[in-house]
Phi, psi and omega in degrees: 000350179297327180298322178295320180298319181291328183285343177288143176286168180302314181298316180300319179293318180293326182293345176290338177278115186300323180294316178296316181300318180297314178298318181297313182296321178293315182287332181293324178296318177293322177301316180296323177294317177301318179297321178299317178296315180296321177295321178295320176300314181297318181297324179275355185059041180256152171260175174300323180297321178297314179296317179300320180298314180296325181274356183057050180220184181268146177302324181299327177292321178294316178301316179299316183291324188261006172275159185319112176084359183295328181295341179302331184258359179275146177287159177296326178297319179293318178298317179296322179293320177297316180299313181300317180298332180266006180079024180247165174240125179270125180243094173279128178205164180243145178229138177302137182306324181298330184264348187304318182294335177276320188280318186301318178300324179293315179297315180300320178297318179293320181293322183288339183290000000 
């Protein structure tokens, strides 16, 4: 069975550790939100400075929020304000874990449209 272990990629091996998997899954959701913001900035041909100007804040705050993992420390009000400035609507909601696998593909399809 050692051959099977070697054929697994690094991420697959690390994901076997439940603590690592939990951290990865939590940070991956924030990463996807950051990507949505970055894509919206690109679509509008805006820089961080442009977004900061619309939000009446400092560019350094936008940089802090949109660097890897920065949104983890932003308030929901700030995230909603960033979304609004970019012409997006932020929907914080909870879904029962049992239903998440059914609901998330539908949401992802709607977001991608």
